[in-house]
C-alpha positions in Angstrom: -19.3 -13.2 -15.8 -17.2 -13.5 -19.0 -18.0 -9.8 -19.7 -16.8 -8.7 -16.3 -13.7 -10.8 -16.6 -12.9 -9.1 -19.9 -13.3 -5.7 -18.2 -10.8 -6.8 -15.5 -8.4 -7.9 -18.2 -8.8 -4.6 -20.0 -7.8 -2.7 -16.8 -4.8 -4.9 -16.3 -3.5 -4.5 -19.8 -4.0 -0.8 -19.8 -2.2 -0.3 -16.5 0.2 -3.3 -16.4 3.1 -0.9 -16.3 2.0 0.5 -13.0 0.6 -2.7 -11.5 3.2 -5.2 -12.6 6.4 -3.3 -13.4 6.4 -1.1 -10.3 6.7 -3.8 -7.6 9.3 -5.6 -9.7 11.3 -2.3 -10.1 11.2 -1.7 -6.4 12.6 -5.2 -5.8 15.4 -4.7 -8.3 16.3 -1.3 -6.7 16.4 -2.9 -3.3 18.7 -5.6 -4.7 21.0 -3.2 -6.4 21.1 -1.1 -3.2 22.1 -4.1 -1.2 24.9 -4.9 -3.6 26.1 -1.3 -3.6 26.1 -1.2 0.2 28.1 -4.4 0.4 30.7 -3.5 -2.2 31.0 0.1 -1.0 31.3 -0.9 2.7 33.9 -3.5 1.9 36.0 -1.1 -0.2 35.9 1.6 2.5 36.9 -0.9 5.1 39.8 -2.1 3.0 41.1 1.4 2.6 40.6 2.7 6.1 41.1 -0.5 8.3 43.0 -2.9 6.0 39.9 -5.2 6.0 40.0 -5.8 9.8 36.4 -4.7 10.2 35.2 -7.1 7.6 37.0 -10.0 9.3 35.6 -9.0 12.6 32.1 -8.8 11.1 32.2 -12.3 9.6 33.3 -13.8 12.9 30.7 -12.0 14.9 27.8 -12.8 12.6 28.0 -16.5 13.3 27.6 -15.8 17.0 24.4 -13.9 16.7 21.4 -15.3 18.7 18.9 -17.0 16.3 16.1 -15.0 18.0 17.7 -11.8 17.1 18.2 -13.0 13.5 14.5 -13.8 13.3 13.7 -10.4 14.7 15.8 -8.7 12.2 14.4 -10.6 9.3 10.8 -10.0 10.4 11.6 -6.3 10.8 13.1 -6.2 7.3 10.1 -8.0 5.7 7.5 -5.8 7.5 9.4 -2.7 6.6 9.5 -3.5 2.9 5.8 -4.4 3.3 5.2 -0.8 4.5 6.9 0.5 1.4 4.8 -1.7 -0.9 1.6 -0.8 0.8 2.3 2.9 0.6 3.3 2.8 -3.1 0.2 0.6 -3.9 -2.0 3.2 -2.3 -0.4 5.9 -4.4 -0.8 4.0 -7.6 -4.4 3.0 -6.9 -5.1 6.6 -6.0 -4.1 8.0 -9.4 -5.5 5.0 -11.2 -9.0 5.6 -9.8 -8.6 9.4 -10.2 -8.3 9.1 -14.0 -10.3 5.8 -14.5 -13.6 7.4 -15.6 -12.3 10.8 -16.6 -9.8 9.5 -19.2 -12.5 7.6 -21.1 -14.4 10.9 -21.6 -11.2 12.9 -22.4 -10.1 10.7 -25.3 -13.6 9.9 -26.4 -13.3 6.1 -25.9 -16.3 6.2 -23.7 -18.5 6.3 -26.8 -16.9 3.0 -28.0 -17.3 1.3 -24.7 -20.9 2.4 -24.4 -21.6 0.9 -27.8 -20.7 -2.5 -26.4 -23.1 -4.7 -24.3 -21.4 -3.5 -21.1 -23.3 -1.6 -18.4 -22.0 1.4 -16.6 -22.3 -0.5 -13.3 -20.0 -3.3 -14.6 -17.5 -0.7 -15.9 -17.3 1.2 -12.6 -17.3 -1.9 -10.4 -14.5 -3.5 -12.6 -12.3 -0.5 -11.8 -13.1 -0.7 -8.1 -12.4 -4.5 -8.1 -9.1 -3.8 -10.0 -8.1 -1.3 -7.3 -9.1 -3.5 -4.3 -8.3 -7.0 -5.4 -6.3 -7.3 -8.7 -3.7 -4.7 -7.9 -3.0 -5.9 -4.4 -2.6 -9.5 -5.6 -0.1 -8.4 -8.3 1.8 -6.4 -5.6 1.8 -9.4 -3.4 3.5 -11.5 -6.1 6.0 -8.6 -6.6 6.8 -8.5 -2.9 7.4 -12.2 -2.8 9.7 -12.1 -5.7 11.5 -9.1 -4.3 12.1 -10.9 -0.9 13.4 -14.0 -2.7 15.8 -11.9 -4.7 17.1 -10.0 -1.7 17.6 -13.2 0.3 19.4 -14.9 -2.6 21.7 -12.0 -2.9 22.3 -11.9 0.8 22.9 -15.6 0.7 25.6 -15.1 -1.9 27.2 -12.4 0.3 27.2 -14.7 3.3 28.8 -17.5 1.3 31.6 -15.2 0.2 32.2 -14.5 3.9 32.2 -18.2 4.9 28.8 -18.3 6.5 26.1 -20.9 5.9 23.1 -18.9 4.5 20.6 -21.8 5.1 21.1 -21.9 8.8 21.6 -18.1 9.1 18.8 -16.8 6.9 16.5 -19.4 5.4 15.9 -21.3 8.6 14.9 -18.2 10.4 12.5 -16.6 7.9 8.7 -16.7 8.7 7.5 -16.7 5.1 3.9 -17.6 5.8 3.2 -15.1 8.6 5.0 -12.2 7.0 3.6 -12.7 3.5 0.2 -13.5 5.0 0.4 -10.3 6.9 1.0 -8.4 3.7 -1.8 -9.9 1.7 -4.3 -9.6 4.6 -3.1 -6.0 5.0 -3.8 -5.4 1.4 -7.4 -6.3 1.8 -7.8 -4.5 5.1 -6.2 -1.5 3.4 -8.8 -1.7 0.7 -11.6 -1.7 3.3 -10.2 1.4 5.1 -9.6 3.1 1.8 -13.0 2.4 0.2 -14.4 5.9 1.2 -11.4 7.4 -0.6 -11.7 5.1 -3.6 -15.4 5.8 -3.8 -14.8 9.6 -3.7 -12.1 9.3 -6.4 -14.5 7.4 -8.7 -17.1 10.1 -8.2 -14.6 12.8 -8.8 -13.4 11.0 -12.0 -16.9 10.6 -13.3 -18.1 14.1 -12.4 -15.2 16.4 -13.2 -15.2 18.2 -16.5 -11.5 19.1 -16.1 -8.8 18.3 -13.6 -10.5 15.7 -11.3 -7.5 16.1 -9.0 -8.8 19.5 -7.9 -12.2 18.2 -7.0 -10.8 15.1 -5.3 -8.4 16.9 -3.1 -9.4 20.5 -2.6 -13.2 20.0 -2.3 -12.9 17.8 0.9 -10.1 20.0 2.2 -12.2 23.1 1.8 -15.2 21.5 3.5 -13.0 20.2 6.3 -11.3 23.6 6.7 -14.6 25.4 6.9 -16.0 22.9 9.4 -12.9 23.1 11.5 -13.3 26.9 11.9 -17.0 26.6 12.4 -16.3 24.2 15.3 -13.5 26.5 16.6 -15.9 29.4 16.9 -18.9 27.5 18.2 -17.6 24.7 20.4 -14.1 25.2 21.9 -14.2 21.8 23.6 -14.0 20.0 20.2 -11.0 22.0 18.8 -8.6 19.3 20.0 -9.9 16.9 17.4 -8.3 19.1 14.7 -8.4 19.1 11.0 -4.9 17.7 10.4 -5.4 14.9 12.9 -8.5 13.8 11.1 -6.8 13.8 7.7 -3.8 12.0 9.1 -6.0 9.3 10.6 -7.9 8.7 7.4 -4.9 8.5 5.1 -2.7 6.5 7.6 -5.4 3.9 7.8 -5.7 3.7 4.0 -2.0 3.8 3.2 -0.7 1.6 6.0 -3.2 -1.0 7.4 -0.5 -2.2 9.8 -1.6 0.7 12.0 -5.1 -0.8 12.4 -5.8 -1.4 16.1 -2.8 0.7 17.2 -3.8 3.9 19.0 -2.6 7.3 17.8 -2.8 8.8 21.3 0.6 9.4 22.9 -0.8 8.1 26.2 -2.2 4.9 24.8 0.3 3.7 22.2 1.3 0.1 22.9 3.7 -0.9 20.2 6.8 -2.9 20.9 8.8 -3.8 17.7 10.0 -6.9 19.4 6.5 -8.2 19.5 5.6 -7.3 15.9 6.1 -10.6 14.0 3.8 -11.3 11.1 1.2 -13.0 13.3 1.1 -10.1 15.8 0.6 -7.7 12.9 -2.3 -9.8 11.5 -4.0 -9.8 14.9 -3.5 -6.1 15.2 -5.1 -5.5 11.8 -8.0 -7.8 12.4 -8.7 -6.0 15.8 -8.8 -2.7 13.9 -11.9 -4.0 12.0 -14.0 -3.5 15.1 -13.6 0.3 14.7 -17.0 1.8 13.9 -15.4 4.4 11.7 -14.7 1.7 9.2 -18.4 0.9 8.8 -19.4 4.6 8.4 -16.8 4.8 5.7 -18.3 1.7 3.9 -21.7 3.4 3.8 -20.1 6.5 2.3 -18.2 4.4 -0.2 -21.4 2.7 -1.4 -23.1 6.0 -1.9 -20.2 7.5 -3.7 -19.8 4.5 -6.1 -23.6 4.6 -6.7 -23.4 8.3 -7.6 -20.4 7.7 -9.8 -22.4 5.0 -11.8 -25.3 7.4 -12.1 -23.2 10.3 -13.4 -21.3 8.1 -15.9 -24.6 6.9 -17.3 -25.5 10.5 -18.4 -22.1 12.0 -19.0 -20.5 10.9 -22.3 -18.0 13.7 -22.9 -16.0 16.2 -20.9 
């Protein structure tokens, strides 16, 4: 157990810039953007309207229905969660893509294989880092970012004579929104396991440029299969290549879409009903999709093959 913990610590220290700094940078950028919007809007209003619009805005804010305030805050927190989920998927994608290839490229694989660490532990440590460690770090980053944004917004409200505690803090659903994010991270990992397994296989198998194998190999197979179906069974053409790819990556990159139909005739999505709890229920309902379990079987096979290949491939 201590060996596996050391492997996880190794992955964190080697990639802490991507896992730790990225969510913090996103929060800082959002905070700076909020300040720029505030000061820029105030300056333009002063030049064009002699400050009348700002005075009108401060008076009208205090009269907003608390339900609408809660709706706006929930929408903001869920929207930022979308951003964090998408960026997390991108970071994990490239992390896994180079996870086993980089060791062979720089020759450090020979050092790691000289230690009492099995290839199974090495591969699984990278998978656990992608599915558990990185999402937990991003969750902390999202929480800190939200707190920073709300503190800056509180300062802006104080400057305009509005009580931020009754306007903001009393209307924030911290538990449900942050809970939706962390649950979404793990559900995202489940949906993305086939992709993660394929990336590990590509990283362990490729002699050069694992990106080409990871991306163009499945695209080539899907393209060939699409045209085979097009010329042999015209009733299945409507499934489409791009719709399949969109479904796979949308489930992996944004777990909030779990349980929401992609059919134009079946979509039932009302933003007013999408608080943190509703999103959690939607994601959990998406776990009943049989495609998820077929993907898990593929992921197990891909990871097993990646372990086998790493065992016998020491250099590029």
